[in-house]
PASEBA-1860 file (N, C-alpha, C; in nm, 3 decimals):
! residues 319
1> MDHSCQDW> 8.581/3.053/-6.187/8.532/3.191/-6.183/8.407/3.199/-6.096 ~ 8.395/3.307/-6.019/8.282/3.326/-5.929/8.161/3.375/-6.008 ~ 8.055/3.292/-6.011/7.933/3.330/-6.082/7.821/3.370/-5.985 ~ 7.855/3.390/-5.858/7.752/3.417/-5.758/7.679/3.549/-5.781 ~ 7.737/3.638/-5.861/7.676/3.769/-5.885/7.616/3.782/-6.024 ~ 7.606/3.671/-6.098/7.566/3.685/-6.238/7.421/3.733/-6.255 ~ 7.337/3.710/-6.155/7.197/3.758/-6.160/7.167/3.846/-6.038 ~ 7.262/3.931/-6.004/7.248/4.005/-5.878/7.133/4.106/-5.880
9> MSALPEEL> 7.098/4.159/-5.997/6.988/4.255/-6.000/6.855/4.189/-5.967 ~ 6.831/4.073/-6.026/6.706/4.002/-5.998/6.703/3.947/-5.856 ~ 6.822/3.934/-5.795/6.831/3.881/-5.658/6.822/3.990/-5.551 ~ 6.817/4.116/-5.592/6.806/4.224/-5.494/6.675/4.213/-5.417 ~ 6.673/4.255/-5.291/6.548/4.256/-5.214/6.441/4.340/-5.284 ~ 6.316/4.299/-5.270/6.207/4.368/-5.340/6.199/4.516/-5.302 ~ 6.247/4.549/-5.183/6.245/4.691/-5.141/6.325/4.780/-5.237 ~ 6.416/4.721/-5.313/6.501/4.799/-5.403/6.452/4.799/-5.548
17> WDIPLTNL> 6.346/4.728/-5.576/6.297/4.720/-5.714/6.238/4.851/-5.764 ~ 6.204/4.940/-5.671/6.146/5.069/-5.709/6.242/5.185/-5.684 ~ 6.368/5.152/-5.659/6.473/5.254/-5.647/6.532/5.280/-5.786 ~ 6.546/5.404/-5.830/6.607/5.430/-5.961/6.748/5.372/-5.972 ~ 6.784/5.323/-6.089/6.919/5.269/-6.111/7.025/5.373/-6.081 ~ 6.991/5.499/-6.097/7.086/5.607/-6.069/7.118/5.618/-5.921 ~ 7.038/5.551/-5.836/7.061/5.555/-5.692/7.113/5.423/-5.637 ~ 7.127/5.322/-5.722/7.184/5.194/-5.680/7.336/5.196/-5.694
25> AIPGSHDA> 7.401/5.106/-5.623/7.546/5.087/-5.639/7.567/4.983/-5.749 ~ 7.639/5.021/-5.854/7.655/4.937/-5.972/7.804/4.920/-6.003 ~ 7.852/4.797/-6.014/7.994/4.776/-6.048/8.020/4.797/-6.197 ~ 8.134/4.861/-6.227/8.168/4.892/-6.365/8.309/4.851/-6.402 ~ 8.332/4.840/-6.532/8.461/4.799/-6.586/8.522/4.912/-6.667 ~ 8.636/4.962/-6.622/8.709/5.067/-6.693/8.784/5.006/-6.811 ~ 8.774/5.070/-6.929/8.838/5.015/-7.049/8.811/4.865/-7.059 ~ 8.683/4.833/-7.065/8.637/4.695/-7.048/8.694/4.596/-7.148
33> MSYCLDIN> 8.731/4.643/-7.268/8.774/4.551/-7.372/8.925/4.539/-7.388 ~ 9.000/4.598/-7.297/9.146/4.596/-7.314/9.208/4.459/-7.288 ~ 9.127/4.361/-7.251/9.180/4.225/-7.234/9.218/4.160/-7.367 ~ 9.171/4.217/-7.477/9.201/4.156/-7.608/9.273/4.254/-7.701 ~ 9.362/4.335/-7.646/9.441/4.427/-7.729/9.533/4.350/-7.822 ~ 9.548/4.403/-7.942/9.637/4.344/-8.043/9.771/4.417/-8.036 ~ 9.871/4.349/-7.983/10.001/4.412/-7.962/10.065/4.461/-8.092 ~ 10.023/4.406/-8.204/10.081/4.444/-8.334/9.997/4.547/-8.411
41> SPLVRSES> 9.891/4.596/-8.351/9.806/4.692/-8.422/9.870/4.831/-8.421 ~ 9.823/4.922/-8.506/9.878/5.059/-8.504/9.843/5.129/-8.373 ~ 9.915/5.236/-8.343/9.875/5.323/-8.233/9.749/5.398/-8.275 ~ 9.665/5.432/-8.177/9.545/5.509/-8.210/9.586/5.650/-8.253 ~ 9.499/5.713/-8.327/9.531/5.841/-8.390/9.567/5.950/-8.290 ~ 9.508/5.945/-8.170/9.525/6.054/-8.074/9.655/6.046/-7.995 ~ 9.732/5.939/-8.012/9.857/5.928/-7.935/9.957/6.034/-7.978 ~ 10.047/6.070/-7.888/10.140/6.180/-7.912/10.242/6.146/-8.020
49> NFLRLLDG> 10.294/6.250/-8.082/10.399/6.232/-8.183/10.525/6.172/-8.121 ~ 10.549/6.205/-7.994/10.666/6.151/-7.924/10.657/5.999/-7.913 ~ 10.540/5.950/-7.873/10.523/5.805/-7.861/10.530/5.739/-7.999 ~ 10.478/5.806/-8.099/10.486/5.750/-8.235/10.631/5.739/-8.281 ~ 10.709/5.841/-8.249/10.850/5.839/-8.287/10.922/5.724/-8.217 ~ 10.902/5.712/-8.086/10.964/5.603/-8.010/10.922/5.467/-8.064 ~ 10.792/5.456/-8.091/10.738/5.328/-8.137/10.794/5.291/-8.274 ~ 10.817/5.392/-8.356/10.873/5.366/-8.487/11.019/5.324/-8.481
57> LFYCFTRP> 11.095/5.383/-8.387/11.239/5.355/-8.377/11.271/5.231/-8.295 ~ 11.191/5.208/-8.190/11.222/5.099/-8.096/11.100/5.009/-8.073 ~ 11.039/4.968/-8.183/10.914/4.892/-8.178/10.922/4.770/-8.085 ~ 11.027/4.692/-8.096/11.040/4.569/-8.017/11.049/4.598/-7.867 ~ 11.096/4.718/-7.833/11.108/4.758/-7.694/10.979/4.823/-7.642 ~ 10.918/4.909/-7.726/10.803/4.987/-7.681/10.675/4.902/-7.674 ~ 10.657/4.807/-7.766/10.530/4.735/-7.770/10.498/4.654/-7.644 ~ 10.593/4.579/-7.591/10.561/4.508/-7.466/10.525/4.604/-7.352
65> IIFKWATT> 10.591/4.721/-7.348/10.562/4.820/-7.243/10.422/4.877/-7.263 ~ 10.391/4.915/-7.386/10.258/4.968/-7.416/10.151/4.866/-7.379 ~ 10.175/4.741/-7.415/10.076/4.635/-7.392/10.046/4.617/-7.244 ~ 10.151/4.613/-7.161/10.127/4.585/-7.019/10.073/4.706/-6.943 ~ 10.088/4.826/-6.999/10.032/4.943/-6.932/9.897/4.984/-6.991 ~ 9.865/4.934/-7.109/9.734/4.964/-7.170/9.629/4.859/-7.133 ~ 9.674/4.742/-7.088/9.581/4.635/-7.050/9.526/4.660/-6.911 ~ 9.394/4.680/-6.902/9.331/4.710/-6.774/9.240/4.596/-6.725
73> QDKSIEEQ> 9.211/4.499/-6.812/9.124/4.387/-6.775/9.185/4.257/-6.825 ~ 9.148/4.145/-6.760/9.198/4.016/-6.807/9.087/3.912/-6.820 ~ 8.962/3.957/-6.819/8.849/3.867/-6.837/8.765/3.911/-6.957 ~ 8.706/3.814/-7.026/8.624/3.845/-7.143/8.497/3.920/-7.103 ~ 8.430/3.974/-7.202/8.308/4.051/-7.175/8.202/3.961/-7.111 ~ 8.193/3.835/-7.158/8.096/3.743/-7.099/8.131/3.710/-6.955 ~ 8.258/3.693/-6.928/8.301/3.665/-6.791/8.274/3.784/-6.700 ~ 8.299/3.904/-6.750/8.273/4.024/-6.669/8.123/4.036/-6.638
81> LSMGIRYF> 8.039/4.007/-6.736/7.895/4.009/-6.714/7.856/3.909/-6.605 ~ 7.910/3.788/-6.615/7.875/3.683/-6.520/7.929/3.710/-6.380 ~ 8.033/3.793/-6.372/8.086/3.829/-6.240/8.009/3.945/-6.177 ~ 7.921/4.010/-6.256/7.836/4.114/-6.199/7.855/4.253/-6.256 ~ 7.951/4.272/-6.347/7.971/4.404/-6.407/7.847/4.444/-6.486 ~ 7.799/4.567/-6.463/7.681/4.615/-6.535/7.705/4.749/-6.606 ~ 7.821/4.807/-6.586/7.859/4.929/-6.660/7.988/4.897/-6.735 ~ 7.989/4.925/-6.865/8.106/4.895/-6.949/8.153/5.021/-7.020
89> DLRIAHKP> 8.279/5.056/-6.995/8.347/5.168/-7.060/8.402/5.115/-7.193 ~ 8.339/5.155/-7.304/8.372/5.101/-7.436/8.424/5.213/-7.526 ~ 8.552/5.208/-7.559/8.614/5.312/-7.642/8.629/5.259/-7.783 ~ 8.563/5.326/-7.876/8.541/5.271/-8.009/8.612/5.355/-8.114 ~ 8.663/5.289/-8.219/8.735/5.361/-8.325/8.735/5.279/-8.454 ~ 8.761/5.351/-8.561/8.785/5.288/-8.692/8.935/5.296/-8.719 ~ 8.993/5.184/-8.756/9.137/5.181/-8.779/9.177/5.269/-8.898 ~ 9.292/5.333/-8.891/9.340/5.411/-9.006/9.373/5.318/-9.122
97> NDSSNDLY> 9.344/5.364/-9.242/9.375/5.289/-9.365/9.306/5.154/-9.373 ~ 9.192/5.141/-9.304/9.114/5.018/-9.309/8.996/5.040/-9.404 ~ 8.991/4.966/-9.513/8.886/4.987/-9.613/8.753/4.926/-9.570 ~ 8.753/4.843/-9.466/8.628/4.781/-9.420/8.553/4.877/-9.328 ~ 8.430/4.839/-9.295/8.350/4.918/-9.202/8.364/4.870/-9.058 ~ 8.455/4.777/-9.034/8.471/4.720/-8.901/8.518/4.825/-8.801 ~ 8.462/4.818/-8.682/8.504/4.905/-8.573/8.569/4.818/-8.465 ~ 8.663/4.879/-8.393/8.736/4.808/-8.288/8.734/4.891/-8.160
105> FTHVIYTH> 8.768/4.828/-8.051/8.786/4.899/-7.924/8.933/4.943/-7.915 ~ 8.957/5.046/-7.835/9.093/5.099/-7.828/9.132/5.131/-7.684 ~ 9.260/5.122/-7.660/9.327/5.183/-7.544/9.475/5.187/-7.581 ~ 9.515/5.296/-7.642/9.648/5.319/-7.699/9.665/5.242/-7.831 ~ 9.630/5.113/-7.831/9.628/5.033/-7.954/9.488/4.974/-7.970 ~ 9.468/4.894/-8.074/9.335/4.841/-8.105/9.320/4.697/-8.057 ~ 9.195/4.653/-8.047/9.167/4.517/-8.004/9.165/4.419/-8.121 ~ 9.177/4.289/-8.087/9.156/4.184/-8.185/9.008/4.176/-8.224
113> LTVLETLL> 8.921/4.180/-8.124/8.778/4.163/-8.147/8.716/4.291/-8.203 ~ 8.619/4.275/-8.291/8.545/4.390/-8.342/8.434/4.427/-8.245 ~ 8.382/4.547/-8.263/8.276/4.595/-8.175/8.149/4.512/-8.191 ~ 8.110/4.485/-8.315/7.983/4.416/-8.336/7.985/4.272/-8.286 ~ 8.095/4.201/-8.306/8.098/4.063/-8.258/8.096/4.060/-8.105 ~ 8.155/4.162/-8.043/8.152/4.171/-7.897/8.011/4.200/-7.846 ~ 7.944/4.296/-7.909/7.809/4.332/-7.865/7.709/4.221/-7.895 ~ 7.736/4.141/-7.995/7.654/4.022/-8.019/7.662/3.928/-7.898
121> SVNTWLES> 7.782/3.915/-7.844/7.801/3.831/-7.725/7.725/3.887/-7.605 ~ 7.725/4.020/-7.593/7.650/4.085/-7.484/7.501/4.055/-7.499 ~ 7.450/4.069/-7.621/7.308/4.045/-7.645/7.270/3.900/-7.616 ~ 7.356/3.808/-7.655/7.331/3.666/-7.628/7.326/3.640/-7.478 ~ 7.418/3.702/-7.404/7.420/3.685/-7.259/7.292/3.740/-7.197 ~ 7.247/3.854/-7.244/7.126/3.915/-7.190/7.003/3.828/-7.216 ~ 7.002/3.759/-7.328/6.889/3.669/-7.358/6.876/3.563/-7.249 ~ 6.988/3.521/-7.194/6.986/3.418/-7.089/6.967/3.474/-6.949
129> HPKEVVIL> 6.970/3.608/-6.938/6.957/3.673/-6.807/6.859/3.790/-6.823 ~ 6.730/3.761/-6.841/6.632/3.862/-6.881/6.603/3.971/-6.777 ~ 6.650/3.955/-6.653/6.626/4.057/-6.552/6.752/4.136/-6.517 ~ 6.856/4.120/-6.597/6.977/4.198/-6.576/6.981/4.314/-6.674 ~ 7.025/4.430/-6.627/7.028/4.553/-6.708/7.173/4.601/-6.718 ~ 7.218/4.632/-6.839/7.356/4.679/-6.857/7.356/4.823/-6.908 ~ 7.462/4.893/-6.873/7.485/5.029/-6.920/7.610/5.025/-7.008 ~ 7.593/5.049/-7.136/7.704/5.047/-7.231/7.742/5.191/-7.265
137> ACSHFEGM> 7.859/5.233/-7.222/7.904/5.371/-7.242/8.002/5.375/-7.360 ~ 7.951/5.410/-7.476/8.034/5.416/-7.598/8.093/5.556/-7.611 ~ 8.225/5.562/-7.636/8.291/5.692/-7.640/8.413/5.692/-7.732 ~ 8.476/5.808/-7.740/8.599/5.834/-7.816/8.575/5.839/-7.966 ~ 8.537/5.727/-8.029/8.498/5.725/-8.171/8.604/5.783/-8.266 ~ 8.729/5.749/-8.244/8.835/5.801/-8.331/8.821/5.745/-8.473 ~ 8.842/5.833/-8.571/8.839/5.791/-8.710/8.700/5.768/-8.766 ~ 8.596/5.813/-8.695/8.457/5.791/-8.740/8.393/5.921/-8.786
145> DVTCHESF> 8.341/5.921/-8.909/8.269/6.038/-8.958/8.119/6.017/-8.937 ~ 8.038/6.112/-8.982/7.893/6.106/-8.959/7.833/5.981/-9.021 ~ 7.877/5.946/-9.140/7.824/5.826/-9.206/7.856/5.701/-9.127 ~ 7.976/5.695/-9.075/8.018/5.580/-8.993/7.935/5.571/-8.866 ~ 7.910/5.687/-8.804/7.826/5.690/-8.684/7.686/5.637/-8.713 ~ 7.626/5.688/-8.820/7.489/5.649/-8.852/7.480/5.499/-8.883 ~ 7.579/5.448/-8.953/7.581/5.306/-8.984/7.593/5.223/-8.856 ~ 7.680/5.268/-8.764/7.699/5.196/-8.638/7.573/5.201/-8.553
153> IFCLKKLF> 7.509/5.316/-8.544/7.386/5.330/-8.465/7.276/5.241/-8.522 ~ 7.266/5.234/-8.654/7.168/5.145/-8.717/7.191/5.001/-8.674 ~ 7.317/4.960/-8.671/7.350/4.823/-8.628/7.315/4.800/-8.481 ~ 7.339/4.901/-8.398/7.306/4.890/-8.256/7.156/4.872/-8.235 ~ 7.078/4.951/-8.308/6.932/4.941/-8.296/6.883/4.804/-8.343 ~ 6.939/4.757/-8.451/6.899/4.628/-8.504/6.937/4.515/-8.410 ~ 7.056/4.527/-8.349/7.106/4.421/-8.261/7.025/4.411/-8.132 ~ 7.009/4.523/-8.062/6.944/4.519/-7.931/6.793/4.537/-7.937
161> GSKLCPRE> 6.744/4.601/-8.044/6.600/4.612/-8.065/6.523/4.664/-7.946 ~ 6.423/4.589/-7.904/6.334/4.632/-7.796/6.401/4.631/-7.659 ~ 6.522/4.579/-7.650/6.594/4.584/-7.522/6.644/4.724/-7.490 ~ 6.655/4.811/-7.592/6.708/4.945/-7.572/6.609/5.032/-7.496 ~ 6.653/5.087/-7.386/6.570/5.178/-7.307/6.585/5.320/-7.363 ~ 6.477/5.383/-7.411/6.489/5.519/-7.468/6.523/5.622/-7.361 ~ 6.592/5.728/-7.400/6.638/5.826/-7.302/6.523/5.906/-7.242 ~ 6.406/5.907/-7.307/6.292/5.978/-7.250/6.229/5.902/-7.135
169> ESVLTLRH> 6.273/5.777/-7.115/6.215/5.695/-7.008/6.242/5.759/-6.873 ~ 6.136/5.796/-6.805/6.152/5.867/-6.677/6.155/5.774/-6.557 ~ 6.106/5.652/-6.574/6.103/5.556/-6.463/6.213/5.453/-6.484 ~ 6.325/5.471/-6.414/6.441/5.383/-6.433/6.457/5.286/-6.316 ~ 6.346/5.228/-6.275/6.353/5.129/-6.168/6.358/4.990/-6.228 ~ 6.409/4.895/-6.152/6.414/4.758/-6.201/6.275/4.705/-6.230 ~ 6.180/4.732/-6.143/6.044/4.682/-6.165/5.988/4.729/-6.299 ~ 6.008/4.858/-6.329/5.955/4.912/-6.454/6.033/4.860/-6.575
177> LWASGYQV> 6.165/4.854/-6.563/6.246/4.805/-6.675/6.213/4.659/-6.706 ~ 6.194/4.579/-6.604/6.156/4.438/-6.625/6.022/4.429/-6.698 ~ 5.926/4.508/-6.655/5.792/4.505/-6.715/5.796/4.551/-6.861 ~ 5.889/4.641/-6.892/5.899/4.697/-7.028/5.991/4.615/-7.118 ~ 6.066/4.523/-7.060/6.159/4.444/-7.140/6.288/4.517/-7.174 ~ 6.316/4.628/-7.105/6.438/4.704/-7.132/6.556/4.643/-7.055 ~ 6.667/4.620/-7.126/6.786/4.564/-7.063/6.913/4.642/-7.094 ~ 6.906/4.737/-7.186/7.026/4.808/-7.230/7.005/4.959/-7.223
185> ILSYESQT> 7.088/5.026/-7.145/7.095/5.172/-7.148/7.223/5.206/-7.223 ~ 7.206/5.267/-7.339/7.318/5.288/-7.431/7.358/5.435/-7.432 ~ 7.469/5.464/-7.364/7.523/5.600/-7.360/7.615/5.619/-7.480 ~ 7.600/5.734/-7.549/7.673/5.756/-7.674/7.732/5.896/-7.671 ~ 7.865/5.903/-7.658/7.934/6.030/-7.640/7.960/6.098/-7.775 ~ 7.853/6.144/-7.835/7.865/6.212/-7.964/7.740/6.295/-7.989 ~ 7.755/6.405/-8.061/7.639/6.488/-8.094/7.539/6.412/-8.180 ~ 7.586/6.309/-8.248/7.499/6.227/-8.332/7.387/6.164/-8.249
193> AATHQELW> 7.411/6.144/-8.120/7.314/6.077/-8.034/7.185/6.157/-8.020 ~ 7.193/6.288/-8.036/7.077/6.374/-8.010/6.958/6.341/-8.099 ~ 6.982/6.288/-8.217/6.873/6.259/-8.311/6.819/6.118/-8.298 ~ 6.867/6.045/-8.199/6.823/5.906/-8.181/6.772/5.888/-8.038 ~ 6.643/5.862/-8.024/6.583/5.852/-7.890/6.634/5.732/-7.811 ~ 6.693/5.634/-7.881/6.744/5.515/-7.812/6.878/5.540/-7.744 ~ 6.941/5.652/-7.773/7.075/5.679/-7.720/7.070/5.782/-7.607 ~ 7.143/5.751/-7.502/7.154/5.840/-7.386/7.279/5.926/-7.399
201> PDIPYLWA> 7.280/6.042/-7.338/7.402/6.126/-7.342/7.515/6.061/-7.264 ~ 7.636/6.115/-7.282/7.752/6.056/-7.214/7.736/6.068/-7.063 ~ 7.787/5.969/-6.994/7.776/5.961/-6.848/7.903/6.016/-6.785 ~ 7.890/6.112/-6.693/8.011/6.169/-6.629/8.096/6.061/-6.564 ~ 8.227/6.065/-6.591/8.322/5.969/-6.535/8.424/6.047/-6.453 ~ 8.423/6.026/-6.323/8.516/6.097/-6.235/8.651/6.026/-6.239 ~ 8.745/6.085/-6.310/8.877/6.025/-6.332/8.982/6.109/-6.261 ~ 9.051/6.047/-6.166/9.145/6.122/-6.082/9.277/6.153/-6.152
209> NQQTAQGV> 9.318/6.068/-6.246/9.448/6.082/-6.312/9.560/6.085/-6.208 ~ 9.554/5.986/-6.116/9.650/5.978/-6.007/9.718/5.842/-6.006 ~ 9.838/5.838/-5.950/9.921/5.717/-5.951/9.904/5.632/-5.825 ~ 9.845/5.691/-5.721/9.830/5.619/-5.594/9.684/5.614/-5.552 ~ 9.653/5.514/-5.467/9.518/5.504/-5.413/9.481/5.629/-5.335 ~ 9.577/5.681/-5.258/9.550/5.802/-5.179/9.512/5.919/-5.269 ~ 9.581/5.931/-5.383/9.549/6.038/-5.477/9.411/6.022/-5.538 ~ 9.376/5.899/-5.574/9.244/5.871/-5.630/9.135/5.903/-5.528
217> ISYLDRQK> 9.153/5.856/-5.406/9.053/5.874/-5.301/9.035/6.022/-5.268 ~ 9.144/6.096/-5.258/9.134/6.240/-5.229/9.053/6.311/-5.337 ~ 9.081/6.275/-5.462/9.007/6.337/-5.574/8.859/6.302/-5.567 ~ 8.827/6.174/-5.548/8.686/6.133/-5.546/8.612/6.196/-5.428 ~ 8.677/6.206/-5.314/8.613/6.269/-5.199/8.588/6.418/-5.223 ~ 8.680/6.484/-5.292/8.657/6.626/-5.327/8.537/6.639/-5.419 ~ 8.525/6.547/-5.514/8.412/6.551/-5.606/8.280/6.525/-5.532 ~ 8.284/6.435/-5.435/8.164/6.408/-5.357/8.119/6.532/-5.280
225> DLGRPEGF> 8.214/6.609/-5.233/8.182/6.731/-5.158/8.108/6.833/-5.246 ~ 8.127/6.822/-5.376/8.061/6.914/-5.469/7.917/6.873/-5.498 ~ 7.880/6.751/-5.457/7.744/6.702/-5.482/7.737/6.613/-5.604 ~ 7.651/6.514/-5.599/7.643/6.417/-5.709/7.558/6.471/-5.824 ~ 7.588/6.427/-5.948/7.503/6.464/-6.062/7.363/6.404/-6.046 ~ 7.268/6.453/-6.123/7.130/6.406/-6.111/7.113/6.263/-6.163 ~ 7.181/6.231/-6.273/7.162/6.100/-6.334/7.272/6.003/-6.299 ~ 7.303/5.914/-6.396/7.413/5.820/-6.377/7.545/5.896/-6.367
233> FVAGLNLT> 7.637/5.843/-6.287/7.774/5.894/-6.288/7.865/5.785/-6.236 ~ 7.993/5.795/-6.274/8.091/5.691/-6.245/8.203/5.746/-6.159 ~ 8.233/5.674/-6.050/8.353/5.701/-5.972/8.459/5.602/-6.019 ~ 8.564/5.653/-6.082/8.668/5.566/-6.137/8.778/5.538/-6.036 ~ 8.800/5.410/-6.007/8.909/5.372/-5.915/9.040/5.350/-5.988 ~ 9.041/5.368/-6.118/9.158/5.335/-6.199/9.276/5.430/-6.175 ~ 9.394/5.371/-6.165/9.518/5.445/-6.145/9.582/5.479/-6.279 ~ 9.663/5.583/-6.279/9.732/5.626/-6.400/9.880/5.646/-6.369
241> AGRSYITM> 9.966/5.584/-6.449/10.110/5.599/-6.431/10.166/5.692/-6.539 ~ 10.247/5.786/-6.497/10.310/5.877/-6.593/10.432/5.816/-6.658 ~ 10.483/5.887/-6.758/10.597/5.838/-6.835/10.719/5.813/-6.746 ~ 10.742/5.902/-6.649/10.861/5.888/-6.564/10.850/5.764/-6.475 ~ 10.729/5.737/-6.423/10.711/5.619/-6.338/10.734/5.491/-6.419 ~ 10.680/5.486/-6.538/10.696/5.368/-6.624/10.843/5.346/-6.658 ~ 10.914/5.455/-6.686/11.056/5.446/-6.721/11.139/5.397/-6.602 ~ 11.104/5.444/-6.482/11.182/5.410/-6.363/11.144/5.274/-6.303
249> NPKQSLQT> 11.034/5.215/-6.352/10.988/5.087/-6.297/10.961/4.989/-6.412 ~ 11.067/4.946/-6.480/11.050/4.863/-6.600/10.984/4.727/-6.574 ~ 10.992/4.678/-6.451/10.932/4.547/-6.421/10.786/4.558/-6.376 ~ 10.739/4.681/-6.360/10.601/4.701/-6.316/10.505/4.697/-6.435 ~ 10.378/4.689/-6.404/10.271/4.695/-6.504/10.151/4.761/-6.439 ~ 10.049/4.791/-6.518/9.929/4.849/-6.459/9.866/4.751/-6.360 ~ 9.879/4.622/-6.388/9.823/4.523/-6.296/9.894/4.523/-6.162 ~ 10.026/4.524/-6.162/10.099/4.526/-6.034/10.072/4.655/-5.957
257> LTFSNWEC> 10.061/4.766/-6.029/10.030/4.894/-5.964/9.891/4.890/-5.901 ~ 9.795/4.835/-5.974/9.658/4.826/-5.925/9.650/4.734/-5.802 ~ 9.714/4.618/-5.811/9.709/4.523/-5.700/9.773/4.580/-5.574 ~ 9.884/4.651/-5.590/9.955/4.704/-5.472/9.876/4.815/-5.403 ~ 9.781/4.876/-5.474/9.700/4.983/-5.416/9.560/4.936/-5.376 ~ 9.532/4.809/-5.398/9.395/4.761/-5.384/9.339/4.774/-5.243 ~ 9.415/4.738/-5.141/9.361/4.737/-5.005/9.308/4.874/-4.964 ~ 9.379/4.976/-5.002/9.337/5.113/-4.970/9.209/5.149/-5.047
265> LKEWVEEQ> 9.203/5.112/-5.175/9.084/5.138/-5.256/8.965/5.058/-5.202 ~ 8.991/4.935/-5.161/8.886/4.848/-5.107/8.821/4.911/-4.984 ~ 8.901/4.965/-4.897/8.848/5.029/-4.776/8.757/5.147/-4.812 ~ 8.797/5.222/-4.913/8.715/5.336/-4.956/8.581/5.287/-5.010 ~ 8.583/5.184/-5.092/8.459/5.130/-5.149/8.364/5.087/-5.038 ~ 8.416/5.017/-4.941/8.331/4.964/-4.833/8.263/5.074/-4.752 ~ 8.319/5.194/-4.753/8.263/5.306/-4.677/8.153/5.380/-4.754 ~ 8.139/5.352/-4.882/8.048/5.430/-4.965/7.902/5.392/-4.941
273> IPGSDPKS> 7.813/5.489/-4.971/7.669/5.469/-4.954/7.599/5.511/-5.083 ~ 7.520/5.422/-5.143/7.442/5.460/-5.260/7.319/5.540/-5.219 ~ 7.244/5.589/-5.316/7.124/5.665/-5.285/7.119/5.798/-5.355 ~ 7.031/5.885/-5.306/7.009/6.016/-5.370/7.076/6.131/-5.295 ~ 7.139/6.103/-5.183/7.204/6.208/-5.106/7.319/6.271/-5.184 ~ 7.353/6.396/-5.156/7.458/6.465/-5.232/7.592/6.391/-5.234 ~ 7.626/6.319/-5.127/7.755/6.250/-5.122/7.745/6.101/-5.153 ~ 7.634/6.060/-5.208/7.617/5.918/-5.241/7.693/5.883/-5.369
281> INIIAGDF> 7.709/5.752/-5.392/7.775/5.704/-5.514/7.672/5.630/-5.600 ~ 7.710/5.603/-5.723/7.624/5.529/-5.815/7.705/5.415/-5.877 ~ 7.775/5.441/-5.985/7.859/5.340/-6.050/8.003/5.353/-5.998 ~ 8.064/5.242/-5.961/8.205/5.241/-5.924/8.277/5.149/-6.022 ~ 8.368/5.205/-6.099/8.438/5.128/-6.203/8.585/5.112/-6.169 ~ 8.641/4.998/-6.204/8.780/4.974/-6.175/8.848/4.889/-6.279 ~ 8.976/4.866/-6.258/9.057/4.780/-6.344/9.068/4.640/-6.283 ~ 9.092/4.542/-6.369/9.112/4.402/-6.326/9.000/4.357/-6.233
289> VGPLPLCS> 8.878/4.371/-6.284/8.759/4.338/-6.206/8.740/4.187/-6.192 ~ 8.822/4.109/-6.262/8.817/3.964/-6.246/8.888/3.917/-6.122 ~ 9.019/3.938/-6.113/9.093/3.892/-5.995/9.064/3.970/-5.868 ~ 9.018/4.095/-5.880/8.987/4.175/-5.761/8.835/4.171/-5.736 ~ 8.793/4.163/-5.611/8.650/4.143/-5.579/8.567/4.271/-5.582 ~ 8.584/4.353/-5.686/8.511/4.478/-5.692/8.361/4.455/-5.699 ~ 8.318/4.359/-5.780/8.174/4.339/-5.801/8.101/4.310/-5.670 ~ 8.149/4.213/-5.596/8.080/4.175/-5.472/8.080/4.290/-5.371
297> LVIALNQK> 8.188/4.366/-5.366/8.195/4.479/-5.273/8.092/4.587/-5.308 ~ 8.083/4.620/-5.436/7.991/4.726/-5.479/7.846/4.681/-5.465 ~ 7.816/4.560/-5.508/7.679/4.509/-5.498/7.633/4.507/-5.353 ~ 7.722/4.470/-5.262/7.687/4.462/-5.119/7.648/4.598/-5.062 ~ 7.695/4.707/-5.123/7.661/4.840/-5.073/7.511/4.866/-5.078 ~ 7.439/4.796/-5.169/7.295/4.818/-5.180/7.219/4.774/-5.056 ~ 7.280/4.687/-4.974/7.216/4.649/-4.849/7.200/4.769/-4.756 ~ 7.286/4.869/-4.773/7.274/4.989/-4.691/7.144/5.064/-4.722
305> LVQKQSSQ> 7.097/5.053/-4.846/6.969/5.115/-4.882/6.854/5.042/-4.814 ~ 6.864/4.909/-4.807/6.761/4.830/-4.739/6.755/4.869/-4.591 ~ 6.872/4.878/-4.530/6.878/4.915/-4.388/6.823/5.056/-4.365 ~ 6.853/5.145/-4.458/6.805/5.283/-4.446/6.653/5.287/-4.455 ~ 6.596/5.208/-4.548/6.451/5.205/-4.561/6.386/5.146/-4.437 ~ 6.446/5.042/-4.383/6.392/4.979/-4.261/6.393/5.077/-4.145 ~ 6.503/5.152/-4.133/6.514/5.251/-4.025/6.409/5.361/-4.041 ~ 6.383/5.400/-4.167/6.285/5.504/-4.193/6.145/5.458/-4.158
313> IKADIIS> 6.115/5.331/-4.192/5.984/5.275/-4.159/5.962/5.271/-4.009 ~ 6.065/5.227/-3.935/6.056/5.222/-3.788/6.035/5.361/-3.731 ~ 6.108/5.460/-3.788/6.096/5.597/-3.739/5.955/5.651/-3.765 ~ 5.895/5.616/-3.879/5.761/5.662/-3.912/5.657/5.600/-3.817 ~ 5.681/5.471/-3.783/5.587/5.403/-3.692/5.592/5.466/-3.554 ~ 5.713/5.493/-3.507/5.730/5.553/-3.373/5.666/5.692/-3.367 ~ 5.685/5.768/-3.474/5.632/5.904/-3.476/5.481/5.905/-3.493
END
């Protein structure tokens, strides 16, 4: 496994230490925990009645199909961190008819690993990489009531402690975060977050819901024309296959679909520019971030900011 990007934030040129994280190019993982889906777990509550009916009647046929189309990653959370991923799309839920307080990650079905044991691994990794900052985007929260939310948030605060960057923090530069000891920006897609200063609001995720690279790129370019949000935002490179495509291509999987579209997506990534301009990008998230070189491509985009600053300095000297 390539570990050359495991400390990429601390390795950035000093010229970028005072650039807000919202203006840097940051690699992200879509449905980051789907590498450990439990093929025998129940369907999540939000799935359609049609899929539930099919799954009930033809379980042995539907489960392998669900598994290969719901799996978006094949590397563990620690491996993704070491490869350079700094934004994690984490979809959290409580299993139906589960008397325990355990929470799991979801994507159509549930994961083997619990949320807390996974986040413990993240915290341990951060201890060994004190200048790396992660953005954990927690969302969905199926089957969770207010009590469950409060219990989970209490555990998050206890686990990450002083590493949690409060949402009132106005200086989101690496230099300031390092000095403050902040390593975790915790986005929480729930109204419950409003009463906790350690939790950030949900981060906009630009999702094309398209089956081809051309469709994804057209959507993202249209969104760029509208101007970038003020804070963090995610450009999702992930492809989506509809029911008819899956039915007509029984030997395909989300991985084969992603790989066959990669070259086109790669070219789009290489053209992007981070920064504060209306058409700039921030977080770029994708599927199968292990076998595909998304991390190195996105991290390299930050060199464009260095070049831009150098050009500006030269222009100021000439003038």
